[in-house]
C-alpha positions, -999 to 999 in steps of 0.1 A, spaced: -1 0 0 29 23 8 42 19 -27 10 26 -41 6 58 -22 41 71 -30 36 62 -68 4 82 -67 19 112 -49 49 112 -71 26 113 -101 0 138 -92 15 161 -65 41 179 -90 13 189 -109 -6 202 -80 23 221 -66 30 239 -99 -7 249 -102 -7 261 -68 24 283 -72 4 298 -103 -25 304 -80 -5 321 -53 14 342 -80 -17 352 -93 -34 363 -65 -2 383 -57 -6 399 -88 31 389 -97 16 376 -130 -6 400 -150 -32 390 -178 -9 402 -205 17 379 -194 -7 349 -190 -20 354 -224 15 355 -240 26 326 -219 -5 305 -230 3 315 -267 40 304 -262 30 272 -247 3 262 -273 20 274 -303 57 266 -296 67 246 -266 41 219 -266 45 213 -303 82 211 -299 76 187 -270 55 165 -293 76 166 -321 107 156 -303 85 127 -285 76 113 -319 106 120 -338 130 101 -313 103 74 -302 106 36 -314 72 36 -330 73 0 -337 73 -7 -298 51 23 -290 23 22 -314 -4 3 -296 -34 2 -324 -56 -15 -298 -53 13 -275 -56 39 -303 -89 22 -314 -102 21 -279 -95 58 -272 -111 68 -306 -143 48 -299 -145 61 -261 -141 96 -270 -170 93 -300 -192 77 -272 -183 103 -246 -196 129 -270 -227 113 -285 -245 98 -253 -244 131 -237 -257 146 -267 -288 125 -263 -291 126 -226 -283 165 -217 -312 178 -237 -336 160 -215 -328 179 -185 -309 211 -197 -334 233 -217 -313 264 -224 -292 259 -257 -261 277 -246 -260 258 -213 -263 224 -232 -234 231 -258 -211 243 -229 -221 212 -206 -215 187 -232 -182 201 -242 -171 203 -205 -178 165 -202 -159 153 -231 -133 175 -240 -101 170 -219 -70 188 -211 -48 160 -221 -22 182 -239 -12 196 -206 -19 177 -177 -22 143 -195 13 146 -210 28 155 -176 9 128 -157 17 101 -183 56 111 -180 53 112 -140 38 77 -140 56 60 -168 88 81 -179 96 85 -216 75 56 -226 42 71 -210 48 105 -227 54 91 -260 24 64 -260 2 95 -248 17 117 -276 7 90 -302 -28 90 -291 -32 127 -287 -36 140 -325 -64 116 -330 -83 126 -298 -75 164 -303 -88 162 -339 -120 145 -326 -123 172 -295 -119 201 -321 -145 187 -346 -171 177 -320 -168 212 -303 -175 230 -336 -206 207 -342 -222 209 -306 -215 246 -303 -229 253 -337 -262 233 -329 -268 252 -298 -255 285 -308 -277 316 -313 -292 322 -347 -268 347 -358 -238 325 -352 -251 292 -364 -230 275 -392 -243 261 -426 -231 226 -435 -205 240 -458 -192 264 -431 -192 237 -405 -169 214 -426 -146 243 -433 -144 253 -397 -137 217 -385 -111 213 -412 -93 245 -403 -94 237 -367 -78 203 -372 -52 213 -399 -41 245 -382 -37 232 -347 -2 235 -336 -4 201 -316 -14 182 -347 13 200 -366 40 190 -341 29 156 -340 28 152 -379 62 166 -384 74 142 -359 61 114 -380 74 127 -411 108 129 -395 102 92 -383 99 83 -419 132 97 -430 151 74 -405 174 100 -398 186 109 -363 179 145 -349 211 165 -350 225 169 -315 221 208 -320 186 208 -331 176 180 -303 191 201 -274 174 233 -287 139 217 -289 145 200 -255 151 236 -239 117 247 -256 99 215 -248 111 218 -209 93 252 -208 58 238 -218 49 220 -184 59 243 -158 48 274 -179 16 260 -186 6 247 -153 17 280 -135 -4 299 -160 -33 277 -155 -30 283 -118 -28 320 -121 -61 322 -141 -80 306 -113 -108 329 -100 -129 312 -71 -153 342 -71 -162 332 -108 -182 303 -95 -211 324 -86 -244 310 -103 -245 277 -122 -229 257 -95 -253 226 -98 -246 223 -134 -207 229 -130 -203 203 -101 -224 176 -122 -204 182 -154 -171 182 -133 -180 150 -114 -188 131 -147 -156 146 -163 -133 137 -135 -148 105 -117 -177 89 -137 -161 90 -172 -127 77 -162 -144 50 -141 -164 35 -168 -136 36 -193 -110 21 -171 -136 -8 -162 -141 -12 -198 -105 -13 -208 -95 -38 -178 -123 -61 -192 -108 -57 -226 -72 -68 -212 -55 -33 -209 -27 -32 -184 4 -12 -176 12 20 -196 -19 14 -219 -45 14 -191 -27 43 -174 -31 63 -208 -67 54 -207 -72 67 -171 -54 99 -178 -70 106 -213 -105 103 -198 -99 113 -161 -81 148 -171 -102 179 -163 -119 201 -190 -96 217 -216 -89 254 -213 -98 255 -250 -134 248 -241 -138 281 -227 -123 300 -255 -144 282 -280 -175 285 -262 -168 323 -259 -163 326 -297 -196 306 -306 -216 326 -280 -222 296 -260 -224 299 -221 -185 305 -217 -190 314 -180 -204 277 -175 -174 264 -196 -148 284 -176 -165 273 -142 -165 235 -155 -128 240 -164 -120 253 -130 -138 231 -107 -129 199 -127 -93 208 -124 -96 212 -87 -115 180 -84 -89 162 -106 -63 168 -78 -83 142 -57 -97 119 -85 -64 115 -103 -47 106 -70 -73 82 -60 -75 65 -93 -39 62 -98 -37 47 -62 -65 23 -69 -51 10 -101 -16 5 -87 -28 -12 -55 -47 -36 -77 -18 -42 -99 -33 -29 -130 -5 -3 -138 
């Protein structure tokens, strides 16, 4: 049991500590909104793509590419989108809230918290395995977000089928994370080794991604923003961080997934709601305040659910 506790602490605590540092720095006004906006742009457009490029370009894809894991994650993401689409309209009658709620359930912050946790739990193997799954789930996240937010958008921002296809295509093709992974795969196909100069430079940029992203995430926390919509926020956050990962992990265990593969499933579906969900909800005139609250509360909840889930899977010998 002590081994399981230490494993869980070592996996989750660094994420919490860096996020807490961000909360403190934000409260002390040490980091202003201009810095946070620039930091987010640097992380998502430069640092994370570099990290993913290096992971893929230097990985042994013959050993790391698990097609069963990839298929499971894709199917699970699809189901985690379509099931709420059928159920949520039965108890939420306001269209902007419907879109924000559904997006908060299925869209995970895998690019930041998922990559970090995979590395903390399984080292380089975990990080590269997560990186190989990431482009497919990110593409689905973006496509589904455009669809659901358009369906429940006000009349003046609804998209025609042609506009919908165009926007989905653009959201996938121009996503920096997907570009970084595709470039990594193309480099793999050349069979060449990255020059030491290039690898070290990219490593320096990659090394900035995790601490900067988590500190920035913490600095944006505003507990006072939780006024109103608390019931829907708590429900969506509980589904996102507890119910969804529990269902997916049980299914994965029954299908025979163990070790790194099962860990990736847990991380993929147990990560909190994505920061991008708030940004896109605001752009599409959805209930962006609800989206932001779900992102905040699910991130706070995930500190406990990630620890509990990691501990349980480790103690039972599944990871």
